[in-house]
C-alpha positions in Angstrom: 0.0 0.0 0.0 1.6 3.3 -1.1 1.3 6.6 0.6 -0.1 5.1 3.8 1.1 8.1 5.8 -1.8 9.9 4.1 -4.4 7.6 5.7 -6.3 7.8 8.9 -5.9 4.8 11.3 -9.4 3.6 10.5 -8.8 3.7 6.7 -5.5 2.0 7.0 -7.0 -0.8 9.2 -9.7 -1.4 6.6 -7.2 -1.5 3.8 -5.1 -4.2 5.4 -8.2 -6.1 6.7 -7.4 -5.6 10.3 -9.0 -3.9 13.4 -8.0 -2.2 16.6 -8.0 -5.7 18.2 -5.4 -6.9 15.8 -5.5 -9.8 13.4 -7.0 -13.1 14.3 -4.5 -16.0 14.7 -6.0 -17.7 11.7 -5.9 -14.6 9.4 -2.2 -14.0 10.5 -1.2 -17.6 9.6 -2.9 -17.3 6.2 -1.0 -14.0 5.5 2.3 -15.5 6.6 1.8 -18.5 4.3 0.9 -16.2 1.4 3.5 -13.5 1.9 6.3 -15.5 3.4 8.5 -14.7 6.4 9.2 -11.1 7.3 13.0 -11.2 6.6 15.4 -9.6 4.1 17.8 -12.6 4.2 16.3 -14.3 1.2 15.8 -18.1 1.3 16.3 -19.2 4.9 18.2 -22.3 3.9 20.9 -23.1 1.3 20.1 -26.4 -0.5 22.5 -29.3 0.2 23.6 -29.3 -3.5 24.4 -25.6 -3.5 26.2 -25.9 -0.1 28.3 -28.7 -1.7 29.2 -26.7 -4.7 30.2 -23.7 -2.6 33.0 -25.8 -1.1 34.8 -25.5 -4.4 34.9 -21.7 -4.7 38.2 -20.9 -3.0 41.3 -20.0 -5.1 43.2 -23.0 -3.7 40.5 -25.5 -4.6 40.1 -24.0 -8.1 43.8 -24.3 -8.6 43.6 -28.0 -7.8 40.7 -28.5 -10.2 42.6 -26.7 -12.9 45.6 -29.0 -12.3 43.4 -32.1 -12.6 41.9 -30.8 -15.8 45.3 -30.2 -17.2 46.4 -33.7 -16.2 43.4 -35.2 -18.0 44.1 -33.1 -21.1 47.6 -34.5 -21.1 46.3 -38.0 -20.6 47.9 -38.3 -17.2 44.8 -39.9 -15.7 46.4 -41.3 -12.6 47.5 -37.8 -11.3 44.1 -36.3 -12.3 42.2 -39.0 -10.4 44.4 -38.6 -7.3 43.9 -34.8 -7.4 40.2 -35.0 -7.9 39.8 -37.6 -5.1 41.6 -35.2 -2.8 39.4 -32.3 -3.9 36.2 -34.4 -3.6 37.1 -35.6 -0.1 38.0 -32.1 1.0 34.7 -30.8 -0.5 32.6 -33.6 1.2 34.3 -33.0 4.5 33.8 -29.3 4.3 30.2 -29.8 3.2 29.5 -32.2 6.1 31.0 -29.9 8.7 29.4 -26.8 7.3 26.0 -28.5 7.1 26.3 -29.7 10.7 27.6 -26.2 11.8 24.6 -24.5 10.1 22.1 -26.9 11.7 23.8 -26.4 15.1 23.9 -22.6 14.6 20.2 -22.6 13.7 19.4 -24.4 16.9 21.6 -22.0 18.9 20.2 -18.9 17.2 16.7 -19.9 18.5 18.0 -19.0 21.9 18.8 -15.4 20.9 16.1 -14.7 18.4 14.5 -11.3 18.2 10.8 -11.1 19.2 8.2 -8.4 19.3 4.8 -7.9 20.9 1.7 -7.9 18.8 -2.1 -7.9 19.3 -3.8 -11.1 18.1 -7.5 -11.6 18.8 -7.3 -8.6 21.1 -4.7 -10.2 23.3 -1.0 -9.3 23.6 1.3 -12.0 22.3 5.1 -12.3 21.8 6.2 -13.6 18.4 9.3 -13.8 16.3 9.8 -10.8 14.0 9.8 -13.1 11.0 6.2 -14.0 11.8 4.9 -10.4 11.6 2.5 -9.8 8.7 0.7 -6.8 7.2 -2.2 -5.9 9.5 -0.5 -6.8 12.7 -0.7 -4.2 15.5 2.8 -4.1 17.2 3.4 -2.7 20.6 6.8 -0.8 20.8 8.9 0.3 23.7 12.5 1.6 24.1 15.0 -0.7 22.5 12.6 -2.5 20.1 13.5 -2.9 16.5 10.7 -1.8 14.1 9.6 -5.0 12.4 7.9 -3.4 9.3 6.9 -0.1 7.7 4.1 1.0 10.0 1.5 3.7 10.7 1.2 5.1 14.2 -2.1 4.4 15.9 -1.0 5.6 19.4 2.2 7.1 20.6 3.6 8.6 23.8 6.8 10.6 23.7 8.1 8.3 21.0 11.6 8.9 19.7 13.1 6.7 16.9 16.6 6.4 15.5 16.2 6.6 11.7 19.9 7.3 10.9 19.9 4.5 8.4 17.4 6.4 6.3 18.1 10.1 7.1 21.7 10.1 8.2 20.7 12.2 11.2 22.4 11.3 14.5 19.7 12.5 16.8 16.4 10.6 17.3 13.3 11.7 15.4 10.1 12.4 17.4 7.0 10.6 16.1 3.4 11.4 16.6 0.0 10.2 15.3 -1.5 12.2 12.4 -2.3 12.4 8.7 0.3 13.8 6.3 0.1 15.0 2.7 0.9 12.5 0.0 4.0 14.4 -1.1 5.6 14.4 2.4 9.3 13.3 2.0 10.5 10.3 4.0 12.5 12.3 6.5 9.4 14.3 7.5 6.9 11.4 7.8 6.5 11.8 11.6 3.4 9.5 11.7 5.3 6.4 10.4 8.0 4.2 11.6 10.2 2.1 9.3 11.7 -1.3 9.3 15.4 -1.1 10.2 15.0 1.7 12.7 14.7 1.3 16.4 13.0 2.9 19.3 15.1 5.2 21.5 12.5 6.1 24.1 8.8 6.2 24.6 6.1 3.8 23.5 3.7 3.3 20.7 1.1 1.1 19.1 1.6 0.8 15.3 -0.1 -0.9 12.4 2.2 -2.8 10.1 1.6 -1.9 6.4 4.6 -3.3 4.7 6.9 -6.2 5.5 10.1 -7.8 4.2 11.3 -6.6 0.8 8.3 -4.3 0.2 9.6 -1.9 3.0 11.8 1.1 2.4 14.7 -0.8 4.1 14.1 -3.7 1.8 14.4 -1.5 -1.3 17.8 -0.3 -0.3 19.2 -3.4 1.4 20.1 -5.8 -1.5 23.6 -5.9 -0.2 22.3 -7.1 3.2 20.9 -10.2 1.6 24.4 -11.2 0.4 27.3 -12.5 2.4 28.3 -10.1 5.2 31.6 -8.2 4.8 34.7 -10.3 5.1 36.5 -10.6 8.4 40.2 -10.1 8.5 40.8 -13.8 8.6 38.6 -14.5 5.6 40.4 -11.7 3.7 43.7 -13.2 4.8 42.8 -16.7 3.6 41.6 -15.4 0.3 44.7 -13.4 -0.2 46.8 -16.4 0.8 45.0 -18.4 -1.9 45.6 -15.8 -4.5 49.3 -15.5 -3.5 49.7 -19.2 -3.8 48.1 -19.1 -7.2 50.4 -16.3 -8.3 53.6 -18.0 -6.9 52.6 -21.3 -8.5 51.9 -19.8 -11.9 55.1 -17.8 -11.8 57.2 -20.9 -10.9 55.4 -23.0 -13.5 56.2 -20.4 -16.2 59.8 -20.0 -15.1 60.5 -23.7 -14.9 58.6 -24.4 -18.1 60.3 -21.6 -20.0 63.8 -22.7 -18.7 63.3 -26.3 -19.8 62.0 -25.2 -23.2 64.9 -22.8 -23.5 67.3 -25.7 -22.8 65.5 -27.7 -25.5 63.9 -30.3 -23.2 60.8 -32.0 -24.4 57.8 -29.7 -24.2 55.4 -32.3 -22.8 57.8 -33.4 -20.1 58.6 -29.8 -19.2 54.9 -29.0 -18.9 54.2 -32.1 -16.8 57.0 -31.3 -14.5 55.7 -27.7 -14.0 52.2 -29.1 -13.4 53.6 -31.5 -10.7 55.2 -28.5 -9.0 51.9 -26.7 -9.0 50.2 -29.6 -7.4 53.0 -30.1 -4.9 52.8 -26.5 -3.7 49.1 -26.6 -3.0 47.8 -27.4 0.6 44.9 -29.5 -0.7 43.0 -29.8 2.6 43.2 -26.2 3.7 39.5 -25.3 2.9 38.3 -28.3 4.8 40.7 -27.8 7.7 39.4 -24.2 8.1 35.8 -25.3 8.1 36.4 -28.1 10.5 38.3 -25.9 12.9 35.6 -23.2 12.8 32.8 -25.6 13.3 34.6 -27.4 16.1 35.5 -24.0 17.7 31.9 -22.9 17.5 30.7 -26.1 19.3 33.3 -25.7 22.0 32.5 -22.1 22.5 28.8 -22.9 22.7 29.7 -25.3 25.6 31.3 -22.2 27.3 28.0 -20.3 26.8 29.4 -18.3 23.9 27.1 -18.5 20.8 28.8 -17.6 17.5 26.4 -16.1 15.0 29.0 -15.9 12.3 31.7 -18.7 12.2 34.4 -16.5 10.6 34.2 -14.1 13.5 35.9 -16.7 15.7 39.3 -15.8 14.3 38.8 -12.1 15.0 37.7 -13.1 18.5 40.9 -15.0 19.0 43.0 -12.1 17.5 41.4 -9.5 19.7 43.9 -7.4 21.7 41.5 -4.7 23.0 38.1 -5.4 24.7 35.9 -2.4 25.3 33.1 -3.0 27.7 30.5 -1.3 29.9 31.0 -1.9 33.6 27.4 -2.8 34.6 26.9 -6.6 34.7 30.3 -7.4 33.3 32.7 -5.9 35.7 30.1 -5.3 38.4 27.4 -7.6 39.7 24.8 -5.8 37.6 22.5 -5.9 40.6 22.1 -2.2 41.5 21.4 -1.7 45.1 19.9 1.4 46.6 22.3 2.8 49.1 20.5 5.9 50.5 17.9 8.6 49.8 19.3 11.9 51.0 18.1 15.4 51.4 20.1 18.4 50.1 22.0 18.6 53.4 23.0 14.9 53.1 20.7 13.4 55.8 18.4 10.4 55.1 15.0 11.6 53.7 11.8 9.6 53.6 10.3 12.1 51.2 13.1 11.7 48.7 12.7 7.9 48.8 8.9 8.1 48.5 9.1 10.4 45.5 11.7 8.3 43.8 9.6 5.2 44.5 6.5 6.8 42.9 8.5 7.8 39.9 10.0 4.3 39.4 6.9 2.3 40.2 4.4 4.3 38.1 6.6 4.9 35.0 5.6 2.7 32.0 8.5 3.0 29.7 11.8 1.2 29.7 12.4 -0.9 32.9 15.9 -0.9 34.2 17.9 -2.1 37.3 17.8 1.3 39.0 14.0 1.4 39.0 13.9 -2.2 40.2 16.2 -1.5 43.1 14.1 1.6 44.2 10.9 -0.4 44.0 12.3 -3.3 46.0 13.5 -0.9 48.7 9.8 -0.4 49.8 8.2 -3.8 49.4 5.3 -3.0 51.7 4.6 0.5 50.3 1.0 1.4 49.4 0.1 3.7 46.6 -3.0 5.9 46.1 -1.7 7.6 42.9 -2.3 6.8 39.3 -0.3 8.0 36.4 -1.7 10.8 34.3 1.2 11.4 31.8 4.8 10.5 31.3 7.9 11.9 29.6 10.1 8.7 29.2 13.8 8.6 29.8 16.1 9.1 26.8 19.8 9.3 26.3 19.8 13.1 25.5 17.7 14.4 28.5 18.8 11.6 30.8 15.7 12.2 32.9 12.4 10.4 33.5 9.3 12.4 34.4 5.9 11.2 35.5 2.8 13.2 36.3 0.7 11.4 38.9 -2.5 12.2 40.7 -4.9 11.0 43.4 -8.1 12.5 44.9 -6.2 15.5 46.4 -2.9 15.9 44.7 -1.4 16.3 41.3 2.4 16.0 41.3 5.1 15.9 38.6 8.3 14.0 39.7 11.5 13.9 37.8 14.4 11.5 38.4 17.7 11.3 36.5 21.3 12.2 36.1 22.0 14.9 38.7 23.4 17.6 36.3 20.4 17.1 34.0 17.9 17.3 36.8 19.6 20.5 38.1 19.2 22.0 34.6 15.4 22.1 35.0 15.3 23.3 38.6 15.1 26.9 39.9 14.3 26.1 43.6 15.6 23.7 46.3 13.5 22.3 49.2 15.3 22.2 52.5 14.7 19.7 55.3 12.3 22.1 57.0 10.1 22.0 53.9 10.9 25.6 52.9 12.2 26.4 49.4 15.1 28.6 48.5 16.7 29.7 45.2 18.8 27.0 43.6 21.8 29.4 43.3 22.0 29.5 47.1 22.5 25.8 47.3 24.2 24.9 44.0 27.8 24.7 45.3 26.6 22.6 48.3 24.7 20.2 46.0 27.7 19.8 43.6 30.2 19.3 46.5 28.0 16.6 48.0 27.6 15.0 44.5 31.3 15.0 44.0 31.9 13.4 47.4 29.3 10.7 46.9 30.7 9.9 43.4 34.3 9.7 44.6 33.1 7.1 47.2 31.9 5.0 44.3 28.2 5.7 44.5 26.1 6.4 41.4 24.1 9.5 42.4 20.9 10.6 40.8 18.8 13.7 41.5 15.1 13.9 42.3 12.9 17.0 41.7 9.2 17.8 41.6 6.6 20.5 41.0 2.8 20.8 41.2 1.0 19.5 38.2 -2.2 20.7 36.5 -5.1 18.3 36.6 -6.6 19.6 33.4 -3.3 19.5 31.4 -0.9 16.7 30.7 2.7 17.4 31.4 5.0 17.4 28.4 8.7 17.6 27.6 8.5 21.4 27.2 7.1 21.7 30.7 10.3 20.3 32.3 11.4 23.6 33.9 11.1 25.6 37.1 11.1 22.5 39.2 12.1 22.1 42.9 15.2 20.0 43.6 14.4 17.6 46.5 17.5 15.5 47.1 19.8 12.6 46.1 19.4 8.9 45.7 22.6 6.8 45.7 23.3 3.4 44.4 26.0 0.8 44.7 26.9 -1.9 42.2 29.8 -3.9 43.7 32.4 -5.5 41.5 32.1 -9.2 40.8 34.1 -11.3 43.2 36.7 -12.7 40.8 36.7 -9.8 38.2 40.3 -8.7 39.1 41.5 -12.3 38.5 39.6 -12.4 35.2 41.1 -9.0 34.1 44.6 -10.4 34.9 43.8 -13.5 32.8 42.9 -11.2 29.9 46.2 -9.4 30.3 48.0 -12.7 30.1 46.3 -13.3 26.9 47.4 -9.9 25.6 43.9 -8.4 25.8 43.7 -4.9 27.3 40.3 -4.1 28.9 39.0 -0.6 28.4 35.8 0.5 30.3 33.3 2.7 28.4 30.5 4.0 30.7 28.0 6.7 30.9 28.7 7.1 34.7 30.6 10.1 35.8 34.4 10.0 36.0 34.6 9.9 39.8 32.4 6.8 40.1 34.3 5.1 37.2 37.6 6.0 38.7 36.6 4.5 42.0 35.6 1.3 40.3 38.8 1.2 38.4 40.8 1.3 41.7 38.6 -1.4 43.2 39.4 -3.8 40.3 43.2 -3.2 40.5 43.9 -0.2 38.2 46.0 1.8 40.6 46.0 5.1 38.7 43.3 4.8 36.0 43.7 7.1 33.0 40.3 8.6 32.4 38.8 10.6 29.6 35.4 12.1 29.9 32.8 12.6 27.1 33.2 16.4 27.4 37.0 16.1 26.9 36.4 13.9 23.9 34.2 16.5 22.3 37.1 18.9 22.3 39.5 16.4 20.6 39.9 15.9 16.9 40.2 12.4 15.6 44.0 12.4 15.5 44.2 13.6 19.2 41.7 10.9 20.3 43.7 8.2 18.4 46.8 9.1 20.4 45.0 9.4 23.7 42.7 6.4 23.4 45.5 3.8 23.5 46.7 5.0 26.9 43.2 5.4 28.4 41.8 2.9 30.8 38.3 4.4 31.3 36.1 6.5 29.1 33.5 8.1 31.4 30.4 10.2 30.9 30.3 8.9 27.3 27.4 9.8 25.0 26.0 7.1 22.7 27.6 8.4 19.5 31.0 8.7 21.2 31.2 4.9 21.7 31.4 4.5 18.0 34.1 7.2 17.8 36.2 5.4 20.4 36.0 2.0 18.6 37.0 3.6 15.3 40.0 5.4 16.9 41.3 2.2 18.5 40.9 0.3 15.2 42.8 3.0 13.4 45.6 2.4 15.8 46.1 -1.1 14.3 44.2 -3.0 17.0 41.7 -5.8 16.7 38.9 -4.3 18.8 36.0 -6.2 20.5 33.1 -4.3 22.0 30.7 -5.7 24.5 27.3 -4.0 24.7 23.7 -4.8 25.4 21.9 -1.4 25.3 19.9 0.6 22.9 22.8 3.0 22.4 25.4 0.2 21.7 24.3 -0.8 18.2 26.6 1.4 16.1 29.6 0.5 18.3 28.8 -3.2 18.0 28.6 -2.9 14.2 31.9 -1.0 13.9 33.9 -3.2 16.2 36.0 -6.1 14.8 34.0 -8.3 17.1 30.6 -7.2 18.4 29.7 -9.1 21.6 26.2 -9.0 23.2 24.2 -11.1 25.6 20.9 -12.9 25.3 19.2 -10.5 27.6 20.2 -7.5 25.5 17.7 -5.3 23.6 16.8 -6.4 20.1 19.0 -3.9 18.3 22.1 -5.0 20.2 21.6 -8.7 19.6 21.0 -8.0 15.9 24.2 -6.1 15.5 26.5 -8.5 17.4 28.7 -11.3 15.9 28.8 -13.2 19.2 26.1 -13.6 21.9 26.9 -14.6 25.4 24.4 -16.7 27.5 26.2 -15.4 30.6 27.2 -11.8 30.9 30.6 -12.5 32.4 34.1 -11.6 31.4 35.2 -15.1 32.5 33.1 -16.6 29.7 34.9 -14.3 27.3 38.3 -15.5 28.5 37.3 -19.1 27.6 35.9 -17.9 24.3 39.2 -16.1 23.4 41.2 -19.2 24.2 39.0 -21.3 22.0 39.2 -18.7 19.2 43.0 -18.8 19.4 43.1 -22.6 19.4 41.0 -22.6 16.3 43.4 -20.1 14.6 46.4 -22.0 15.8 45.1 -25.3 14.5 44.5 -23.7 11.1 48.0 -22.2 11.0 49.6 -25.4 12.1 48.2 -27.1 9.0 49.3 -24.3 6.8 52.8 -24.4 8.2 53.0 -28.2 8.0 51.6 -28.2 4.5 53.8 -25.4 3.2 56.9 -26.8 5.0 56.3 -30.2 3.4 55.7 -28.4 0.0 58.9 -26.4 0.5 60.9 -29.6 1.0 59.2 -31.1 -2.0 60.0 -27.9 -4.0 63.6 -28.1 -2.9 63.8 -31.7 -4.0 62.0 -30.9 -7.2 64.4 -27.9 -7.7 67.4 -30.2 -7.4 65.8 -32.7 -9.8 65.0 -29.8 -12.1 68.5 -28.6 -12.1 69.7 -32.1 -12.9 67.1 -32.5 -15.6 67.8 -29.1 -17.1 71.6 -29.4 -17.1 72.0 -33.2 -17.6 73.0 -34.2 -14.1 74.3 -37.8 -14.3 72.1 -39.0 -11.4 68.9 -37.7 -12.9 66.3 -40.5 -13.0 65.9 -41.8 -16.6 62.2 -41.3 -16.7 61.8 -38.2 -14.6 
């Protein structure tokens, strides 16, 4: 359906034969059968015959086949049969291993598949994104991938990342409405497109187009092909071409030399051909496949799922690992430490307001809100939510407007500096309010002290709401600062030992976090970094790329980092000649996961992070990564052992052939008569 942004929700629902209750299960299954799965990957399976034929595409294998054909042409059937048997066995072995690896990978991938929530028969249901069909009503929240080109039916403070279409770094706000037919794609604020993802807010959308009919499908032909080569794939391909070039040059030189010395042309050619066969490591393609498949199985046993087999080699070659601290270095179980007034004393009112904000918000659930809620297990609540301004990574605040029979309150919770930005007053312990400027230095001093002690410190503010008017983003101003809430996320018990193990493997850990530099520095010292070198996001903004490249190599912790700065850090480290891994699981990690040599995520990550990753962990623990790196290096070492053995044997063979060639060329008396 074209121009669907010009339709009202009712008209669009009628056009796709759906309703506000969603499709019936029967209707959805019929559409899925008719239209096929909602994917851009083409046919989900490669036929066994095609998989077998693909085993013979490498330069080395093609060189062997060419040698066999030449032998047949020269009526040297024995050599031709031997070569073809070797190639066939190698192909069969590679086919068997790759087929088994593909089946195993499909089973493993079911554990990390991306789902979405839809309405079917009026009830909410979670399905795989490939099962989404036109007419489905999809429920979106922060972190969700958009499963198809869709029209908004309902939205609440919805911001979507559409950089893949518009090139704009900042999220686009979306709202319900009807737009003119000639509205350009970048200004279609009533639609969301497949390939984008939700940054903040929530929405209910009607899927109009799926799969290759979407805007993303029209421009993503390259995505249906093989993914870009890894460094190892590129190295193997170049090695194959180099071998072909060396072999051809040697063949030509030896053949030309023998012909120049008036030796029989046929014998000279056969000798050159024998040399070509002798130089070729016949089993290399199969050995690589076997090693990768074996490595993937062993890594799966270590709770490391490899989405792309060739990424194992990059995983093993990694010398820098960038990671967030929460859940990898720390326990990931944020614990509420205290709720404090402006003067630093415990405050029940601060805790109550923080609890109301956390328990009544309906956007993106997170460990901080969970820890606040669990701190008051027996609390009762007479309030209901009236409106909400969800958290996003630009404002770094979450605001709710709540009401009961006698009160209407707006409560904001978030990063302290961002909360202070929207405040003009401060409430003291006596309940009086004073101008913020009178208390600003005291607030910032206490924030600095708490942060230096290792506590993550958020601010809480409030103001009176208006019952007849919903609170919006533009109303976040002239609020009253109430106090602090502090959290503690202790390091994992054995994390220092794990970091030392990484160092022994030659892997340097760099922490990238949105927390302030004081908290990050405190954590660094707790895990054994005596004097951590720290760069803040604000310092990075003042650096050009060349300066960041020099500084990044000697930095242990990147603190107060904005989402787009993660990508910049990864690129700078890669330009320094490093193989960089990035471990992330958040909405704002997708671009960094994509740009890293090895993107690593976890099965509990948001959809967009799992989609961008090469490797998915079933356990968010650096110790698991250590085992994975070891397996990756074993896989690489086994492959290289074969190459060294094969080329060493071929070198000895070439030397012997070289001696025989000299004898043959120059009439050495000990040359075999029929050589």
